[in-house]
Backbone bond lengths (Angstrom), bond angles and torsions (degrees), N, CA, C in turn:
res aa  C-N    CA-C-N  psi(-1)  N-CA   C-N-CA  omega(-1)  CA-C   N-CA-C  phi
1 M - - - 1.473 - - 1.527 108.66 -
2 S 1.280 115.70 129.01 1.458 119.63 -177.82 1.528 108.88 -95.94
3 Y 1.311 113.16 131.06 1.475 119.21 179.37 1.539 111.81 -98.39
4 L 1.348 116.54 7.23 1.457 119.57 -179.74 1.504 110.10 -99.37
5 G 1.290 115.18 139.32 1.454 119.15 176.53 1.515 111.09 -72.02
6 N 1.341 114.99 166.29 1.463 119.22 -178.58 1.533 111.74 -62.83
7 D 1.320 115.77 -40.53 1.468 118.84 -179.01 1.519 111.06 -64.09
8 T 1.358 115.46 -44.23 1.464 119.75 179.63 1.505 110.58 -63.93
9 K 1.334 115.97 -38.36 1.452 121.08 -179.01 1.524 110.23 -64.54
10 M 1.303 117.47 -39.79 1.454 120.70 179.86 1.526 111.13 -66.23
11 I 1.307 117.10 -37.20 1.470 121.10 179.91 1.516 110.32 -65.57
12 I 1.353 116.16 -41.01 1.464 119.94 -177.75 1.523 110.62 -71.25
13 E 1.338 116.03 -40.61 1.449 118.97 -174.55 1.520 112.37 -75.55
14 E 1.313 118.67 -32.66 1.447 120.46 -179.29 1.532 109.84 -70.67
15 P 1.304 118.21 144.03 1.479 120.58 178.15 1.520 110.30 -65.01
16 I 1.286 112.01 137.30 1.469 118.34 -179.12 1.518 109.14 -83.63
17 T 1.284 117.40 119.21 1.470 121.73 178.88 1.521 109.38 -86.66
18 R 1.326 113.52 138.40 1.475 118.98 178.90 1.522 110.24 -71.82
19 I 1.291 112.65 139.14 1.459 117.98 178.69 1.524 108.11 -79.79
20 K 1.298 117.58 121.57 1.456 121.36 -179.39 1.522 109.47 -71.96
21 P 1.347 116.59 132.90 1.474 118.44 178.02 1.517 111.10 -68.40
22 R 1.276 114.90 150.60 1.450 119.68 178.80 1.528 109.99 -68.52
23 K 1.296 114.58 135.70 1.468 118.69 178.00 1.525 109.21 -72.67
24 K 1.330 113.91 128.87 1.456 118.47 179.32 1.527 109.90 -73.99
25 N 1.246 113.05 149.92 1.455 118.56 -179.06 1.525 108.78 -75.42
26 S 1.331 116.30 106.14 1.464 121.09 -173.47 1.525 111.58 -66.05
27 W 1.324 117.25 -39.51 1.456 117.87 -177.86 1.518 112.04 -66.92
28 R 1.343 116.29 -32.42 1.471 119.36 178.71 1.527 110.38 -69.24
29 L 1.345 116.12 -40.17 1.465 119.31 176.54 1.522 111.11 -62.89
30 S 1.328 116.54 -42.00 1.461 120.53 178.87 1.518 110.81 -63.61
31 F 1.313 116.37 -40.77 1.463 119.75 179.25 1.526 111.08 -64.18
32 N 1.346 116.01 -44.03 1.468 119.06 178.31 1.522 111.44 -63.66
33 F 1.341 115.80 -37.84 1.462 120.09 179.08 1.531 110.63 -62.91
34 L 1.330 115.78 -46.04 1.457 119.73 179.14 1.525 111.42 -67.27
35 L 1.306 116.84 -32.88 1.461 120.93 179.85 1.523 111.15 -64.27
36 F 1.338 116.22 -39.45 1.457 119.52 178.42 1.533 111.48 -72.36
37 L 1.341 117.10 -30.95 1.462 120.21 179.87 1.526 113.17 -78.94
38 L 1.305 116.70 -22.02 1.462 121.12 -172.65 1.532 113.95 -56.17
39 P 1.350 120.60 -46.72 1.471 118.83 -179.42 1.526 113.56 -59.01
40 A 1.331 116.56 -31.08 1.473 119.16 179.34 1.522 112.09 -86.77
41 M 1.326 117.74 -34.54 1.458 121.32 -174.75 1.526 112.59 -74.12
42 V 1.331 117.98 -31.24 1.464 119.54 -177.91 1.527 111.38 -63.25
43 P 1.330 119.73 -55.95 1.477 117.88 177.98 1.522 112.55 -66.79
44 L 1.345 117.36 -32.24 1.459 120.08 178.93 1.525 111.04 -63.90
45 T 1.317 116.12 -40.03 1.460 120.40 179.58 1.522 111.39 -70.50
46 I 1.339 116.41 -42.54 1.467 120.47 -176.20 1.523 111.56 -70.02
47 F 1.331 116.71 -43.85 1.459 120.16 -170.56 1.529 114.28 -102.00
48 W 1.338 119.08 -3.43 1.468 119.61 -178.58 1.525 112.27 -134.21
49 I 1.334 117.58 -57.99 1.470 119.66 -174.63 1.532 110.84 -67.24
50 Y 1.333 117.20 -50.56 1.461 119.48 -179.19 1.534 112.41 -63.19
51 P 1.348 119.82 -45.90 1.471 118.09 177.66 1.528 113.12 -60.02
52 M 1.331 118.02 -35.57 1.465 119.57 179.02 1.526 110.80 -67.10
53 I 1.325 117.14 -43.86 1.464 120.18 179.04 1.527 110.30 -65.04
54 N 1.334 116.78 -42.30 1.462 120.74 179.25 1.525 111.28 -65.21
55 S 1.330 116.09 -39.51 1.462 120.24 177.86 1.517 111.26 -63.69
56 L 1.337 116.16 -41.20 1.465 119.90 177.35 1.522 110.72 -61.72
57 Y 1.315 116.79 -39.35 1.468 120.08 179.04 1.531 110.78 -66.64
58 I 1.325 117.01 -42.41 1.471 120.07 -178.79 1.524 111.11 -63.53
59 S 1.346 117.24 -28.97 1.463 119.59 179.94 1.518 112.80 -65.19
60 F 1.335 117.22 -14.07 1.468 121.44 177.02 1.528 111.60 -99.60
61 T 1.332 117.16 15.52 1.461 121.81 -179.78 1.524 110.15 -125.42
62 D 1.340 116.01 175.82 1.467 121.41 176.11 1.527 111.05 -112.71
63 W 1.320 116.65 32.66 1.466 121.03 -176.75 1.524 109.83 -59.51
64 D 1.349 116.20 135.73 1.466 121.66 -177.79 1.527 112.74 -99.05
65 Y 1.329 117.96 9.76 1.464 123.75 175.01 1.528 112.86 78.56
66 M 1.358 117.58 -13.37 1.460 120.29 -175.48 1.532 111.89 -112.04
67 S 1.304 117.45 -51.71 1.462 120.65 -175.72 1.524 110.55 -83.80
68 P 1.348 117.07 149.86 1.471 119.55 179.40 1.523 112.81 -74.52
69 A 1.329 117.91 -17.42 1.462 120.71 -178.06 1.524 110.71 -92.37
70 Y 1.306 115.09 145.15 1.458 121.09 176.70 1.521 108.85 -155.12
71 T 1.324 115.42 167.26 1.465 122.28 -178.12 1.520 109.48 -120.55
72 F 1.303 115.49 138.05 1.464 121.09 176.14 1.532 108.34 -78.89
73 V 1.336 116.44 118.15 1.469 121.29 -174.20 1.519 112.71 -111.50
74 G 1.315 118.20 3.89 1.464 120.45 178.44 1.518 111.98 70.16
75 I 1.321 115.88 -135.94 1.466 120.64 -176.45 1.526 112.55 -93.58
76 S 1.330 117.19 17.88 1.470 120.10 -178.10 1.520 111.89 -60.96
77 N 1.330 117.03 -38.94 1.465 119.87 179.26 1.526 111.30 -62.05
78 Y 1.315 116.91 -39.79 1.458 120.41 179.41 1.537 110.83 -68.79
79 I 1.324 116.54 -39.75 1.467 119.70 178.87 1.524 110.48 -64.62
80 N 1.335 116.68 -44.26 1.467 120.27 179.54 1.525 111.42 -64.55
81 L 1.329 115.68 -36.67 1.463 119.02 -179.62 1.523 111.33 -65.83
82 F 1.320 117.23 -46.94 1.463 120.08 -177.32 1.525 112.58 -75.70
83 R 1.317 117.93 -13.52 1.468 120.77 174.00 1.518 112.43 -91.04
84 D 1.319 116.80 -9.54 1.465 121.35 -177.36 1.525 110.00 -81.88
85 P 1.350 119.14 119.23 1.476 120.44 178.69 1.527 112.96 -61.59
86 L 1.341 116.73 -29.60 1.463 119.90 179.91 1.526 111.57 -64.36
87 F 1.326 116.89 -29.59 1.468 120.08 179.38 1.525 110.87 -62.92
88 Y 1.320 117.37 -38.06 1.462 120.53 -179.45 1.532 111.53 -74.59
89 Q 1.324 115.96 -29.58 1.458 118.66 171.49 1.521 110.70 -66.26
90 V 1.333 115.90 -38.66 1.462 120.90 177.38 1.527 110.39 -64.23
91 L 1.332 117.43 -42.46 1.460 120.68 177.70 1.524 110.86 -61.88
92 F 1.335 117.03 -40.91 1.470 119.81 177.97 1.525 110.54 -64.19
93 N 1.329 116.64 -43.88 1.472 119.72 178.86 1.525 111.00 -61.63
94 T 1.327 116.69 -39.45 1.461 120.70 179.23 1.518 111.07 -65.52
95 L 1.343 116.88 -43.03 1.462 120.62 177.50 1.522 111.08 -64.11
96 Y 1.320 116.56 -43.15 1.467 122.32 178.59 1.524 110.47 -59.49
97 F 1.315 115.72 -48.05 1.460 119.66 -179.15 1.525 111.44 -66.21
98 S 1.329 117.38 -42.17 1.467 120.73 -176.88 1.526 111.08 -64.69
99 L 1.318 117.18 -48.00 1.469 119.87 179.20 1.526 110.97 -64.63
100 G 1.323 116.05 -40.64 1.462 119.53 -178.70 1.513 113.90 -69.34
101 A 1.339 117.23 -25.18 1.462 120.34 -178.29 1.519 112.68 -96.91
102 V 1.337 117.78 -37.42 1.460 120.97 -172.90 1.523 111.76 -74.11
103 L 1.313 117.38 -54.30 1.467 120.36 -174.75 1.531 112.45 -61.32
104 P 1.335 120.29 -50.14 1.478 118.80 177.83 1.523 113.19 -62.86
105 S 1.342 117.92 -33.70 1.466 119.70 179.97 1.523 110.87 -65.97
106 V 1.338 116.80 -43.70 1.462 120.28 -179.45 1.523 111.12 -69.80
107 I 1.334 117.17 -47.20 1.471 120.60 -179.39 1.524 110.20 -66.39
108 G 1.335 116.62 -43.25 1.470 119.70 178.53 1.516 111.88 -63.97
109 G 1.330 117.36 -36.95 1.464 120.03 177.18 1.511 111.86 -63.30
110 L 1.346 116.81 -37.82 1.469 120.19 178.13 1.522 111.21 -67.30
111 I 1.328 116.78 -42.35 1.472 120.02 179.40 1.522 110.37 -63.34
112 L 1.331 116.47 -45.17 1.465 119.48 179.24 1.525 111.31 -64.83
113 A 1.328 117.25 -34.66 1.468 120.30 178.71 1.522 110.56 -62.99
114 F 1.331 117.53 -39.36 1.459 120.24 176.20 1.522 111.07 -63.65
115 L 1.329 116.61 -37.49 1.460 120.12 -176.08 1.522 112.81 -73.11
116 V 1.332 117.85 -30.38 1.470 120.33 -173.95 1.525 112.75 -111.92
117 S 1.349 117.58 6.60 1.466 119.41 -176.26 1.525 113.15 -81.75
118 S 1.303 117.64 -7.48 1.463 119.39 179.01 1.522 110.01 -74.36
119 N 1.311 115.87 164.60 1.467 121.87 -178.74 1.527 112.84 -96.45
120 K 1.328 116.04 22.06 1.454 119.31 179.30 1.525 110.50 -66.83
121 K 1.295 114.95 155.91 1.457 121.11 -178.21 1.533 110.15 -65.03
122 G 1.313 116.01 132.91 1.459 121.49 177.26 1.514 114.81 93.32
123 M 1.340 117.83 -6.54 1.462 119.76 -179.39 1.527 111.69 -66.16
124 G 1.324 117.44 -30.15 1.456 119.87 177.91 1.520 111.87 -62.34
125 I 1.343 116.66 -35.97 1.462 120.20 178.75 1.522 110.19 -66.15
126 Y 1.334 117.02 -41.50 1.462 120.09 178.23 1.527 110.99 -62.53
127 R 1.325 116.55 -40.49 1.470 119.02 178.70 1.522 110.86 -62.12
128 I 1.323 117.07 -42.12 1.466 120.82 -179.84 1.524 110.48 -63.89
129 L 1.332 116.69 -44.31 1.467 120.26 -178.56 1.521 111.66 -64.22
130 I 1.333 116.64 -40.54 1.463 119.88 -178.80 1.518 111.06 -72.14
131 F 1.335 116.75 -33.54 1.459 120.79 -178.43 1.524 112.67 -81.03
132 S 1.324 118.02 -22.26 1.469 121.76 -172.92 1.526 114.49 -57.90
133 P 1.352 121.58 -35.23 1.470 118.75 177.53 1.524 113.37 -59.33
134 W 1.352 117.24 -28.91 1.461 119.01 -177.83 1.521 111.83 -66.74
135 V 1.311 117.83 -36.57 1.466 120.90 -178.00 1.523 111.85 -86.13
136 T 1.321 117.67 -4.09 1.459 121.30 176.66 1.521 109.41 -83.66
137 P 1.331 119.38 134.47 1.470 120.43 -179.96 1.522 112.11 -55.22
138 T 1.318 115.85 138.89 1.465 120.81 -176.66 1.524 111.47 -62.23
139 V 1.322 117.05 -33.90 1.465 119.99 179.39 1.524 110.28 -62.73
140 A 1.343 116.80 -45.93 1.468 120.31 179.44 1.520 111.07 -63.53
141 V 1.335 116.54 -43.50 1.464 120.76 178.32 1.523 110.64 -61.29
142 S 1.316 117.49 -41.61 1.465 121.34 -178.00 1.531 111.24 -65.97
143 I 1.330 116.81 -38.02 1.465 119.77 178.03 1.523 110.25 -63.86
144 V 1.330 117.16 -43.09 1.469 120.37 178.34 1.525 110.48 -62.15
145 W 1.330 116.80 -43.46 1.460 119.86 -179.36 1.523 111.86 -70.49
146 S 1.319 118.95 -24.38 1.466 119.37 173.81 1.523 110.76 -65.19
147 W 1.336 117.28 -32.17 1.470 120.16 173.52 1.525 110.99 -72.43
148 I 1.325 116.51 -38.48 1.465 119.82 178.73 1.527 110.67 -62.36
149 Y 1.339 117.16 -37.09 1.465 121.35 -178.30 1.531 112.43 -85.45
150 E 1.310 118.82 2.36 1.462 120.70 179.93 1.536 109.24 -58.27
151 P 1.337 118.48 126.80 1.474 120.49 -170.29 1.523 114.93 -62.56
152 R 1.341 118.39 -34.90 1.466 119.48 -172.15 1.529 113.11 -92.15
153 V 1.316 117.62 -43.93 1.467 119.88 -174.89 1.527 112.40 -122.03
154 G 1.321 117.96 11.98 1.452 121.09 -177.64 1.521 113.25 -74.12
155 L 1.322 115.85 154.89 1.462 121.71 -178.46 1.526 111.80 -65.46
156 A 1.330 117.81 -35.45 1.469 120.47 -177.00 1.526 111.27 -61.92
157 N 1.320 117.68 -48.68 1.464 120.34 179.48 1.522 112.22 -71.02
158 W 1.331 117.37 -27.59 1.470 119.56 175.59 1.530 110.66 -65.38
159 I 1.348 116.09 -40.12 1.466 119.90 176.76 1.534 110.32 -64.95
160 L 1.321 116.89 -39.92 1.468 119.55 177.83 1.522 111.21 -63.73
161 S 1.316 116.63 -36.18 1.466 119.64 -179.77 1.533 112.03 -67.01
162 I 1.330 117.47 -28.54 1.465 120.44 176.94 1.525 110.55 -61.75
163 F 1.336 116.02 -37.27 1.469 121.02 179.44 1.526 111.82 -93.79
164 H 1.358 116.83 15.12 1.468 123.12 176.94 1.527 111.54 59.55
165 L 1.323 115.56 38.81 1.457 121.68 177.11 1.523 109.34 -103.62
166 P 1.328 118.40 149.36 1.467 120.05 -177.62 1.524 111.98 -69.10
167 A 1.321 115.72 151.21 1.463 120.86 177.91 1.530 109.90 -68.87
168 I 1.332 115.40 152.72 1.460 122.10 -176.91 1.519 109.23 -120.44
169 E 1.315 115.13 137.12 1.468 120.53 171.44 1.528 107.64 -82.55
170 W 1.317 116.46 82.20 1.456 121.11 -166.82 1.529 113.03 -56.09
171 T 1.297 117.75 -65.69 1.469 120.26 -173.94 1.520 113.18 -87.50
172 S 1.321 117.49 -2.41 1.470 121.00 178.69 1.517 112.29 -104.41
173 S 1.312 117.31 1.26 1.454 122.07 -177.70 1.524 109.76 -107.07
174 T 1.339 116.43 133.86 1.456 119.84 176.94 1.524 112.07 -67.14
175 T 1.322 116.46 -20.39 1.464 120.54 179.41 1.512 112.02 -83.73
176 W 1.348 117.03 -39.10 1.452 121.05 -170.98 1.523 114.12 -105.10
177 A 1.311 119.42 -6.83 1.468 120.42 -177.37 1.522 111.40 -64.54
178 M 1.339 117.58 -47.40 1.457 120.01 179.79 1.530 112.26 -66.44
179 P 1.366 119.65 -44.94 1.473 117.83 174.46 1.528 113.23 -58.28
180 A 1.332 117.22 -33.46 1.468 119.50 178.36 1.525 110.96 -63.65
181 I 1.334 117.29 -42.57 1.460 120.65 178.24 1.525 110.66 -68.30
182 I 1.326 116.74 -37.72 1.472 120.50 179.15 1.526 110.53 -64.22
183 I 1.324 117.53 -42.30 1.475 120.90 179.24 1.520 110.24 -60.27
184 L 1.321 116.97 -45.03 1.471 120.80 177.50 1.530 110.76 -60.14
185 T 1.335 117.14 -44.92 1.462 121.21 -177.70 1.519 111.38 -64.22
186 I 1.336 116.90 -41.40 1.472 120.71 177.86 1.518 109.86 -63.82
187 W 1.322 117.11 -46.72 1.464 121.13 -178.72 1.524 111.16 -58.47
188 K 1.323 115.95 -36.79 1.463 119.56 -178.61 1.525 112.51 -77.33
189 G 1.340 118.29 -34.35 1.454 120.93 -171.40 1.508 116.41 -98.89
190 V 1.344 117.71 -13.80 1.462 119.02 -174.28 1.529 111.30 -67.37
191 G 1.323 118.12 -31.84 1.461 120.76 178.66 1.514 112.62 -68.50
192 W 1.326 116.32 -32.45 1.466 120.33 177.21 1.522 110.41 -66.02
193 A 1.329 117.31 -43.72 1.464 120.60 176.79 1.527 110.80 -64.92
194 M 1.322 116.79 -35.50 1.461 120.91 -179.91 1.526 111.55 -60.74
195 I 1.325 117.29 -42.48 1.464 120.84 -178.22 1.519 110.80 -60.22
196 F 1.309 118.26 -43.16 1.469 121.45 179.60 1.529 111.03 -66.67
197 Y 1.313 116.52 -39.15 1.459 119.22 -179.43 1.532 111.70 -71.01
198 V 1.317 117.13 -33.73 1.479 119.48 176.49 1.520 109.70 -60.02
199 H 1.322 116.94 -44.15 1.468 120.77 178.27 1.522 110.91 -66.30
200 A 1.328 117.49 -40.12 1.468 120.72 -179.03 1.531 111.37 -66.59
201 L 1.322 117.04 -39.25 1.476 120.20 -179.30 1.525 111.35 -66.60
202 K 1.319 116.95 -32.29 1.463 119.70 179.21 1.531 111.71 -68.78
203 K 1.315 117.54 -22.71 1.464 121.10 -178.29 1.527 112.41 -86.44
204 V 1.319 118.46 -8.52 1.470 120.76 177.82 1.527 108.57 -73.85
205 P 1.333 119.25 123.27 1.473 121.05 -177.77 1.529 112.06 -62.07
206 V 1.321 115.76 130.13 1.459 120.65 178.84 1.526 111.04 -65.95
207 S 1.339 116.85 -28.19 1.462 120.48 -178.92 1.528 111.85 -61.51
208 L 1.330 117.55 -30.38 1.465 119.96 178.35 1.525 110.67 -67.60
209 Y 1.327 116.67 -40.30 1.459 119.81 177.19 1.524 110.63 -65.05
210 E 1.323 116.39 -40.35 1.470 120.04 -179.24 1.522 110.99 -65.96
211 A 1.333 116.42 -42.03 1.458 119.41 178.61 1.521 111.32 -64.85
212 A 1.333 116.95 -39.46 1.463 120.53 178.91 1.522 111.19 -67.06
213 S 1.337 116.75 -36.78 1.468 119.83 177.71 1.519 111.16 -65.10
214 L 1.329 116.65 -39.62 1.458 119.81 177.36 1.531 112.19 -64.11
215 D 1.325 116.33 -29.73 1.465 120.76 177.88 1.517 112.49 -82.80
216 G 1.342 116.93 -0.25 1.461 120.37 177.05 1.517 114.81 88.34
217 A 1.330 118.51 15.19 1.464 120.36 -179.84 1.524 110.40 -73.96
218 S 1.322 116.02 136.67 1.464 121.01 178.97 1.530 109.87 -75.62
219 G 1.332 116.07 171.32 1.451 120.15 179.25 1.519 112.41 -62.36
220 W 1.341 116.86 -37.42 1.454 120.34 178.95 1.524 111.52 -66.13
221 R 1.331 116.51 -41.70 1.464 119.93 178.85 1.524 111.36 -66.80
222 R 1.326 117.28 -36.71 1.463 119.53 176.51 1.519 110.73 -64.13
223 F 1.326 115.53 -37.03 1.463 119.51 178.53 1.526 111.17 -67.27
224 I 1.333 117.66 -44.51 1.464 121.87 -175.43 1.531 111.45 -71.32
225 Y 1.331 117.20 -43.42 1.464 120.42 -170.43 1.529 114.08 -97.89
226 I 1.336 117.80 -11.28 1.469 120.30 178.56 1.527 111.08 -118.46
227 T 1.334 115.70 -57.32 1.459 119.20 -173.67 1.530 112.08 -66.44
228 V 1.321 116.60 -52.23 1.468 120.09 -175.91 1.533 112.57 -59.13
229 P 1.348 119.99 -47.23 1.474 118.18 178.47 1.526 113.82 -63.65
230 L 1.338 116.86 -38.01 1.460 118.72 -175.49 1.527 113.53 -76.44
231 I 1.321 117.46 -22.40 1.472 119.56 176.25 1.527 111.36 -100.67
232 S 1.328 117.46 7.94 1.470 120.61 -177.50 1.539 113.20 -61.93
233 P 1.347 121.28 -34.89 1.478 118.16 175.03 1.522 112.89 -60.21
234 T 1.330 116.58 -38.81 1.467 119.99 176.77 1.517 110.65 -65.82
235 T 1.333 116.83 -39.55 1.459 120.81 178.21 1.524 111.14 -61.92
236 L 1.330 116.94 -43.16 1.463 120.61 178.22 1.519 110.79 -60.97
237 F 1.324 116.55 -46.22 1.462 120.84 179.25 1.531 111.05 -59.01
238 L 1.325 116.83 -46.47 1.467 120.42 -177.74 1.520 111.74 -66.50
239 V 1.325 117.54 -39.52 1.460 120.43 -179.97 1.518 110.64 -63.49
240 I 1.330 117.15 -44.07 1.465 120.53 -178.88 1.525 110.98 -65.88
241 I 1.333 116.85 -47.62 1.465 120.22 -176.05 1.526 111.07 -67.80
242 T 1.334 117.71 -43.25 1.467 119.67 -179.67 1.523 111.03 -68.63
243 T 1.324 117.84 -31.20 1.464 120.12 175.93 1.526 110.70 -65.61
244 I 1.328 116.17 -44.48 1.470 119.81 178.00 1.531 110.19 -63.26
245 D 1.333 117.10 -41.55 1.466 120.12 177.42 1.526 111.41 -62.26
246 A 1.330 116.95 -38.47 1.465 120.49 -179.91 1.525 110.75 -66.52
247 L 1.329 117.04 -39.81 1.459 119.95 178.10 1.527 111.95 -67.09
248 Q 1.337 116.56 -23.96 1.461 120.98 -178.22 1.526 112.75 -102.04
249 A 1.321 117.56 12.32 1.467 120.80 -178.49 1.527 110.43 -65.02
250 Y 1.316 115.64 131.37 1.467 119.79 -179.70 1.530 112.46 -143.81
251 D 1.329 117.40 -49.07 1.461 121.32 -170.63 1.518 112.52 -57.22
252 Q 1.341 117.79 -49.46 1.454 120.25 -177.16 1.528 111.80 -65.80
253 I 1.344 116.56 -33.20 1.462 119.75 178.20 1.526 110.57 -69.96
254 Q 1.319 116.71 -41.08 1.466 121.03 -179.74 1.530 110.99 -65.16
255 I 1.316 117.64 -42.19 1.466 121.01 -176.61 1.526 111.04 -73.05
256 L 1.319 117.95 -42.52 1.462 120.64 -171.18 1.529 113.41 -86.72
257 T 1.337 117.95 -44.15 1.469 118.97 -169.72 1.520 114.99 -130.96
258 Q 1.325 119.30 -15.74 1.469 122.65 -174.33 1.532 111.29 53.41
259 G 1.320 116.81 36.05 1.456 120.91 178.71 1.512 114.67 85.16
260 G 1.301 118.67 -9.04 1.462 122.77 -179.12 1.511 111.30 -97.50
261 P 1.313 116.33 -169.64 1.468 126.98 -4.76 1.525 111.74 -77.54
262 S 1.308 116.05 141.34 1.470 123.72 178.79 1.526 111.86 57.58
263 G 1.322 116.46 33.69 1.466 120.61 177.16 1.506 114.79 73.22
264 S 1.337 118.93 15.24 1.468 121.10 -176.11 1.517 112.95 -73.04
265 T 1.336 118.35 -17.33 1.471 121.15 177.56 1.521 111.51 -118.95
266 R 1.291 116.31 21.36 1.465 121.07 -179.20 1.524 108.58 -84.45
267 T 1.324 116.98 106.16 1.462 122.23 178.72 1.523 109.65 -94.44
268 I 1.326 116.31 177.59 1.464 120.07 -173.91 1.529 111.37 -67.72
269 L 1.330 117.36 -34.93 1.464 118.39 178.05 1.520 110.60 -70.93
270 Y 1.330 116.74 -37.52 1.464 119.10 178.32 1.520 110.54 -68.64
271 M 1.329 117.60 -31.49 1.465 121.32 174.16 1.525 110.28 -63.18
272 Y 1.332 115.85 -40.75 1.468 119.92 176.29 1.529 110.59 -60.93
273 Y 1.324 117.32 -44.80 1.464 121.26 -179.57 1.526 110.68 -60.91
274 Q 1.321 117.01 -45.14 1.461 119.60 -178.42 1.521 111.78 -66.64
275 S 1.333 117.17 -39.37 1.466 120.06 179.40 1.524 111.10 -65.97
276 A 1.335 116.75 -38.15 1.468 120.63 -174.69 1.517 112.74 -81.76
277 F 1.336 117.68 -47.90 1.462 120.80 -167.31 1.522 114.30 -111.36
278 E 1.325 118.15 -2.52 1.458 120.94 172.32 1.523 111.15 -112.64
279 Q 1.341 116.54 -41.59 1.467 120.44 179.41 1.533 112.16 -97.23
280 F 1.318 117.40 -10.55 1.472 123.43 179.38 1.532 111.45 54.90
281 N 1.314 116.06 38.82 1.465 122.11 176.25 1.524 107.24 -109.13
282 M 1.331 115.41 81.60 1.448 119.65 -173.16 1.530 111.83 -68.94
283 G 1.325 117.84 -30.71 1.454 119.85 177.13 1.524 111.18 -62.09
284 Q 1.335 116.14 -46.50 1.470 120.02 178.12 1.526 110.61 -67.20
285 A 1.333 117.63 -37.39 1.457 121.31 -178.84 1.523 111.54 -64.07
286 T 1.330 117.01 -45.24 1.460 119.20 179.29 1.527 111.46 -69.08
287 T 1.326 117.08 -25.94 1.464 119.98 172.70 1.523 109.89 -63.89
288 V 1.326 116.26 -45.31 1.469 120.47 177.26 1.527 109.98 -62.12
289 A 1.335 116.99 -41.27 1.464 120.63 179.65 1.524 111.13 -63.23
290 T 1.325 116.99 -40.98 1.466 120.49 179.17 1.525 110.66 -63.85
291 V 1.328 116.53 -43.31 1.474 120.17 177.62 1.521 110.65 -62.81
292 M 1.341 116.70 -38.19 1.455 120.01 179.06 1.520 111.52 -65.23
293 V 1.331 117.34 -39.22 1.466 121.00 177.33 1.521 110.11 -63.62
294 V 1.328 116.71 -42.49 1.470 120.88 179.45 1.529 110.12 -63.85
295 I 1.323 117.79 -42.44 1.464 120.87 178.98 1.521 110.44 -63.50
296 T 1.333 117.16 -44.22 1.460 120.90 179.87 1.520 111.45 -62.39
297 A 1.325 116.75 -45.55 1.463 120.36 179.41 1.524 111.22 -64.82
298 T 1.332 117.19 -38.76 1.463 120.75 179.75 1.522 111.35 -65.63
299 L 1.324 116.29 -44.93 1.468 119.56 179.01 1.527 111.15 -63.36
300 S 1.321 116.96 -41.38 1.464 119.82 178.51 1.529 110.84 -63.66
301 F 1.322 116.74 -41.27 1.466 120.50 178.76 1.530 110.75 -63.79
302 I 1.326 116.95 -43.66 1.470 120.28 179.08 1.523 110.64 -62.24
303 Q 1.326 116.17 -41.87 1.460 119.57 179.76 1.520 111.35 -64.47
304 F 1.333 117.54 -38.76 1.464 120.14 177.70 1.521 111.04 -66.61
305 V 1.340 117.26 -40.22 1.466 120.05 179.92 1.526 110.59 -65.75
306 L 1.333 116.30 -46.62 1.457 119.43 -179.98 1.525 112.05 -67.67
307 S 1.320 116.43 -26.09 1.473 119.46 -177.26 1.528 112.17 -67.28
308 K 1.343 117.75 -20.57 1.457 119.94 179.55 1.527 111.64 -63.19
309 K 1.335 116.39 -22.12 1.461 119.78 -178.11 1.530 112.65 -90.49
310 W 1.334 117.50 -22.18 1.473 117.14 -175.06 1.533 113.52 -128.19
311 V 1.324 118.68 -6.05 1.469 120.06 177.64 1.520 108.52 -94.80
312 H 1.319 115.58 128.52 1.472 121.45 -178.10 1.522 108.13 -122.50
313 Y 1.332 114.91 124.24 1.458 120.93 177.99 1.524 109.36 -101.30
314 Q 1.325 115.22 138.22 1.464 119.85 -178.81 1.537 110.56 -70.35
């Protein structure tokens, strides 16, 4: 005996069709998406995208920065730049400065982070003192270091005299001018790297160190196989940012050496400055700027690709 009515029976027996979801209004979603992007895209377009496109266009002209008239010269600026022997000297100086400033700053920041990461009384004061050069304007720091490098009464040569070493013509020597700028840059930036490493070291689980100690691992092995992998994201960040800062270094070079002596401290950014604001060759200057952007992007891309092999995320 069936207790179901005919209508109910028909509903059960008939195949149940799926209810199709309502199609969302695509144009409304697109409008809302653009509406949320608008506050960020307007200043980004005005102050970044448009200037980059305009700069790229100027690199194909012979504009002198003063007159409204100019001529479209195509890739002549790029050909002249890559045929100029001074450009390759500038690239070497930039590589020399970048390697000399980036690696010691990152390694020194890690060493200092180990020294000040304890919770002993007074460690906060040491962190502030070491970090303070970073927040000091580079121009002010460079002026102070120009006195330190003064050949006759400067602090640097006085320290050398204590160890009976000969005085050095720091910023007037083609041999020592670049190391002098590198020393200043390291002194200013090592505290910034230290702050990031102090935070990264605090995030390393203590239980991993304890387990490694129980297995008989030495302090060096714990550092290599636990600390280094777990702080590798911070290392990647610091390497990329300090590399970009090194490629954009200008203030300390302008104050201490003005690119000299004999072009020994002339980096790619300083070459751009001289082409634009001393020689008034804006076409050549924007060509240098475009090459610098390409170099920066290439180095960042290489670092990201290589980081897949040594950066470990928790």
